[in-house]
C-alpha positions as CSV (number, residue, x, y, z in Angstrom):
1,M,0.0,0.0,0.0
2,Q,2.8,2.4,0.9
3,E,4.6,1.9,-2.5
4,Y,1.2,2.4,-4.2
5,R,0.8,5.7,-2.4
6,I,4.4,6.8,-3.5
7,Q,3.8,5.8,-7.1
8,N,0.7,8.0,-7.1
9,Q,2.8,11.1,-6.6
10,A,4.0,11.0,-10.2
11,L,0.4,10.8,-11.3
12,F,-0.5,13.9,-9.2
13,A,2.5,15.8,-10.6
14,R,1.6,15.1,-14.2
15,N,-2.0,16.3,-13.7
16,Y,-1.2,19.3,-11.5
17,I,-3.0,17.7,-8.5
18,P,-1.8,18.6,-5.0
19,H,0.2,15.8,-3.6
20,M,-1.4,13.6,-0.9
21,L,-0.1,10.5,0.8
22,G,-3.4,9.4,2.3
23,W,-4.4,8.3,5.7
24,Y,-2.0,7.1,8.5
25,R,-2.9,5.9,12.0
26,L,-1.1,6.9,15.2
27,T,-1.5,4.0,17.5
28,A,-0.4,3.2,21.1
29,T,2.7,1.5,19.6
30,T,3.8,3.9,16.9
31,S,7.5,4.8,17.3
32,L,9.4,7.9,16.4
33,P,11.4,6.2,13.5
34,E,8.1,5.0,12.0
35,M,6.6,8.5,12.2
36,E,9.7,10.2,10.8
37,W,9.8,7.7,7.9
38,M,6.4,8.9,6.8
39,L,7.2,12.6,7.5
40,A,10.3,12.4,5.4
41,R,8.3,11.1,2.4
42,A,5.8,13.9,2.9
43,A,8.6,16.5,2.9
44,G,10.2,15.0,-0.2
45,F,7.0,15.0,-2.2
46,N,5.7,18.2,-0.6
47,A,2.6,16.1,0.2
48,G,-0.1,16.4,2.7
49,F,-1.5,13.5,4.7
50,A,-4.3,12.6,7.1
51,M,-3.7,11.2,10.6
52,S,-6.2,9.4,12.7
53,T,-5.9,8.4,16.4
54,T,-7.9,8.3,19.6
55,L,-7.3,9.8,23.0
56,E,-6.9,6.4,24.5
57,E,-4.1,5.5,22.0
58,L,-2.4,8.8,22.6
59,R,-2.5,8.3,26.4
60,K,-1.1,4.8,26.1
61,N,1.8,5.7,23.8
62,A,4.8,6.8,25.9
63,D,6.2,8.6,22.9
64,T,3.1,10.7,22.1
65,G,4.8,14.0,23.0
66,A,7.8,13.2,20.7
67,L,5.5,12.1,17.9
68,L,3.4,15.2,17.9
69,D,6.5,17.4,18.2
70,A,8.0,15.6,15.2
71,I,4.8,16.2,13.1
72,R,4.9,19.9,14.0
73,E,8.6,20.3,13.2
74,W,8.6,18.4,9.9
75,E,5.4,20.1,8.7
76,T,6.7,23.6,9.6
77,A,9.9,22.9,7.7
78,R,8.1,21.4,4.7
79,R,5.5,24.1,4.4
80,G,8.2,26.8,4.9
81,G,10.4,25.5,2.1
82,A,13.2,24.6,4.3
83,F,14.5,21.7,2.3
84,T,16.7,22.1,-0.8
85,D,15.8,20.3,-4.1
86,A,18.6,17.9,-3.6
87,Q,17.4,17.1,-0.1
88,R,13.9,16.6,-1.2
89,E,15.0,14.1,-3.8
90,R,16.6,12.0,-1.1
91,L,13.6,12.4,1.2
92,K,11.5,10.8,-1.5
93,D,13.5,7.6,-1.4
94,S,11.5,5.1,0.7
95,A,14.7,3.1,1.4
96,L,16.3,6.1,3.3
97,E,15.6,7.2,6.9
98,F,16.1,10.7,8.4
99,H,15.7,12.4,11.8
100,L,14.9,16.2,12.1
101,E,15.9,18.2,15.2
102,P,14.8,21.8,15.8
103,Q,17.4,24.4,16.4
104,G,15.1,27.4,17.0
105,A,14.4,30.4,14.9
106,G,13.2,28.4,11.9
107,A,16.2,26.2,11.6
108,W,16.7,22.4,11.9
109,L,19.4,19.7,11.7
110,L,18.6,16.9,9.3
111,Y,20.3,13.7,10.2
112,P,20.6,11.0,7.5
113,F,20.9,7.3,8.4
114,H,23.3,5.0,6.6
115,A,22.3,1.4,6.1
116,S,24.6,-1.5,5.7
117,A,24.3,-4.3,3.2
118,R,21.8,-6.9,4.1
119,F,23.4,-9.9,5.9
120,T,21.9,-13.3,6.0
121,S,22.1,-16.4,8.3
122,E,20.6,-19.8,7.7
123,G,20.3,-22.9,9.9
124,T,22.7,-25.3,8.3
125,V,24.0,-28.6,9.6
126,R,27.4,-28.3,11.3
127,Q,30.0,-30.8,12.4
128,P,30.2,-31.4,16.1
129,G,32.1,-28.5,17.7
130,E,32.0,-26.4,14.6
131,P,31.0,-22.7,15.3
132,T,27.4,-21.9,14.3
133,A,27.6,-18.2,14.4
134,A,27.6,-16.1,11.2
135,R,30.4,-13.4,11.1
136,W,29.8,-10.2,9.2
137,P,32.0,-7.2,8.4
138,V,30.2,-4.0,9.4
139,T,31.6,-0.5,9.0
140,N,30.4,2.5,10.9
141,P,31.2,5.5,8.7
142,D,29.8,7.9,11.4
143,E,30.5,8.9,15.0
144,A,30.5,6.3,17.7
145,Q,26.9,5.3,18.7
146,P,24.8,2.4,20.0
147,M,24.3,-0.4,17.5
148,Q,21.1,-0.2,15.5
149,F,19.6,-2.9,13.3
150,R,16.6,-4.7,12.0
151,V,16.2,-8.5,12.0
152,Q,13.7,-9.9,9.5
153,V,12.8,-13.6,9.5
154,T,11.9,-14.9,6.0
155,G,10.6,-18.2,4.7
156,E,7.5,-20.4,4.5
157,G,7.5,-21.4,8.1
158,G,9.6,-22.2,11.2
159,S,11.1,-19.8,13.7
160,V,14.2,-18.5,15.4
161,S,14.9,-17.7,19.0
162,R,17.4,-16.4,21.5
163,L,19.2,-14.0,19.1
164,V,22.8,-13.2,20.2
165,F,25.0,-10.5,18.7
166,E,28.7,-10.1,19.6
167,V,30.9,-7.1,18.5
168,D,34.6,-7.7,17.9
169,S,34.6,-10.8,20.0
170,A,34.0,-8.6,23.1
171,A,30.7,-7.0,23.8
172,Q,27.7,-9.3,23.6
173,V,23.9,-8.8,23.9
174,E,21.1,-11.4,23.7
175,F,17.4,-10.9,22.8
176,P,15.2,-13.5,24.5
177,V,12.4,-13.8,21.9
178,E,11.0,-16.2,19.4
179,L,10.3,-14.9,15.9
180,Q,8.1,-16.7,13.5
181,A,8.7,-16.5,9.7
182,G,7.6,-13.1,8.6
183,E,8.2,-11.4,11.9
184,S,10.9,-8.9,12.7
185,L,12.8,-7.2,15.6
186,V,14.1,-3.6,15.6
187,V,16.7,-2.1,17.8
188,D,16.8,1.7,17.1
189,G,19.4,3.0,19.6
190,T,16.9,3.5,22.4
191,S,16.2,1.1,25.3
192,T,13.0,-0.1,23.6
193,V,13.4,-3.3,21.5
194,R,10.3,-3.7,19.3
195,V,8.9,-6.9,17.8
196,Y,6.6,-6.8,14.7
197,D,4.3,-9.4,13.3
198,A,4.2,-10.6,9.7
199,K,2.1,-7.7,8.6
200,G,4.5,-5.1,10.1
201,R,2.3,-4.3,13.1
202,Q,4.1,-3.9,16.4
203,K,3.1,-6.8,18.6
204,G,5.2,-6.0,21.7
205,T,8.5,-5.0,23.2
206,I,11.2,-7.0,25.0
207,T,14.2,-6.3,27.2
208,A,17.6,-7.2,26.0
209,Q,19.9,-9.3,28.2
210,G,22.9,-7.0,28.5
211,A,23.6,-3.6,27.1
212,V,23.4,-3.0,23.4
213,P,27.0,-2.5,22.3
214,R,28.3,0.8,20.9
215,L,30.0,0.9,17.5
216,A,33.1,3.1,17.3
217,T,33.9,4.7,14.0
218,G,35.4,2.2,11.6
219,A,35.4,-1.5,10.7
220,H,33.9,-4.2,13.0
221,T,33.2,-7.9,13.0
222,I,29.7,-8.7,14.2
223,A,28.9,-12.3,15.1
224,F,25.3,-13.5,15.0
225,D,23.9,-16.7,16.3
226,C,20.4,-18.2,17.1
227,P,18.7,-21.6,17.1
228,F,16.6,-22.3,14.0
229,S,13.5,-24.6,14.0
230,G,11.2,-25.9,11.3
231,D,11.6,-27.9,8.2
232,P,12.6,-26.1,6.1
233,A,14.0,-23.6,8.6
234,P,13.6,-19.9,7.9
235,R,16.3,-17.5,7.0
236,V,17.4,-14.4,9.1
237,E,18.2,-11.1,7.3
238,V,19.9,-8.4,9.3
239,T,20.4,-4.7,8.2
240,F,22.5,-2.4,10.4
241,K,22.2,1.4,10.3
242,T,24.1,4.4,11.7
243,R,23.1,8.0,12.1
244,G,25.2,10.4,10.0
245,A,26.4,13.9,10.3
246,P,23.6,16.5,10.2
247,E,22.8,19.0,7.5
248,R,21.5,22.4,8.5
249,V,18.1,23.4,6.9
250,S,16.2,26.6,7.4
251,L,13.0,28.4,6.4
252,G,13.0,30.1,3.0
253,T,15.6,27.8,1.4
254,R,13.5,27.4,-1.7
């Protein structure tokens, strides 16, 4: 549905119709990265959108204040022409993520996120005593920061559990959760670890066992391991991301 909405923007442009991204729902589990993903697309296409929610959902969401602040700041910047044409082209790209921080007096800092290649791990048969962990080369091109990543379980069935990450054979963190095929887990640099169902809806949060490691600038080796179940077993896909250096934007740029 989201790709359909984005594809419609070209139709609107060709026919001189004001851009519109449609309806979105702010729920008790909506996170700031999810909200800013949509707001970035709105800024890129200079598109409006409609938002629905309830007082009960707003009261239940611990991030409601941050979410409403983000809507205000992104919309003020969009409607005031704060983004350059080059920035708007990047904001249109649904594969990219951004964070906007107000600086006062009609100015903001726009932070881009840099994603790694997608790494995969599969449940293969090993010889007795043979290491089962996958080892991936991950580079942080940005300042030192907590590790951020998304785990996606793919396949026709089966599950994975007890996900363990280890950075440079030193810092280790474990996530005590079972993920079915189609489900995912997101670590976004905060203390909240979110679990999503096969339709992309947040189904709950968990607590990591151990602190999420920090990634210094430069190259790292990240080991990943988990038990696989099912026949055939699913596959795990992991994408890491880091927050880059900010770009200053201000009202009246365009």
